Structures are given as C-alpha cells and as structure tokens.
N, C-alpha and C positions, 0 to 999 in steps of 0.2 A: 448563428452559434454552430461551431462543428464539434458534435460528441464524439466521433469516430477517435478512437483511442489511436494512440500514436504505434506504428508498425514494430518499431525498435523495443517496444516493452513486451517484451515474449514470455517474460514471466508472472506476469499479472493475467490472473483468468480470473473471468465471470461466469459463474454457473448458478443457476437457479437452485439446483439440487444442494450445493456447498454454502454454507452460511448463509443461508436465504438470499443469495445472490449478491453477495458483499463481493469488493475487489479482494482475491485473495492471491497469495504467492504460489505460484505453480499447482493449484490446484488443493494445496493443501487447506486445513483448516485454520490456516493464520492469516486473517485480514490484514489489508494495507493499513488500515486505522490503528490497527495494535502496534504496528512498527512505528507509526509516526507518533502515537501517545507515549511509546516508550522513549524515543529520541527526543520528545518534548520534556519528558520528566528526567532528564540528564543521563540516560543510559548512553552508553557509546557503541558503535557499531561493535565490537569485540566483545562486549559484554551482553548484546541481545544474541549474537554467536553461539556464545558459551550457554546463553540461556535454551537457545531452541537450536540444537545442533543438526538438525535437518533444513534450517536456514544456510545460504551461502552470502558472501559478501555482495554479490549482485544483485541478490534478491533485494537486499536490504536499499541498494542504490535505486533501483528500478522502484522502489515502494516510495521513496523521496519523489523521485522524478514524476511517478504518476500523480503523486498528491501535489505537486506544482502545476501540473497538467491541468488537474481537475479543478482546482481552485482559480485557475485563469478562465477557465471555462463557462463557467457559471456561478452567479452571484447568489448567495445565502444569508438573507437579511438575519440582522441579529439584532435583537428586542435586548433594550434594557433590563 
C-alpha cells in the first residue's frame, strides 16, 4: 500500500503540532475532514469560501482530492 501523499497536493499539510496531526489546509487549523463534512452536509464551495475567507477555491478542491486519495489507499472497517 502506497501511503505517500501525491506531490500535487501541496496545500494539504500534516503537522503534529497543528490539530494533532490531522491533514489541514496550508497549515491553518482547518482540517480536510471539516471541508468534506461541510460539502457532505450540502454546502457549496462558494458557501464554504464565504464562511472561511482564509480559504481559496483550490484549497477545497485539494481537500476533496486528498479525501478521494486517502479512501482509496486504506480500508476502514464499518461496523453496523
């Protein structure tokens, strides 16, 4: 299994001193998981950018791409 992050995901940072090492956007305290949860709840990219003015559209796109990559690289068992 290749757990190495794709190089073109340069806006996704992982720092043990920021949000306990969760993947975040450009070192900000905005985890990728938050972006994914907002989109899953029905927020549009423009609504997310309005709510988080420090984000850019490419940040959201890379968060989605990172999540897609991460879920193809590892299986997470789901229990009923």
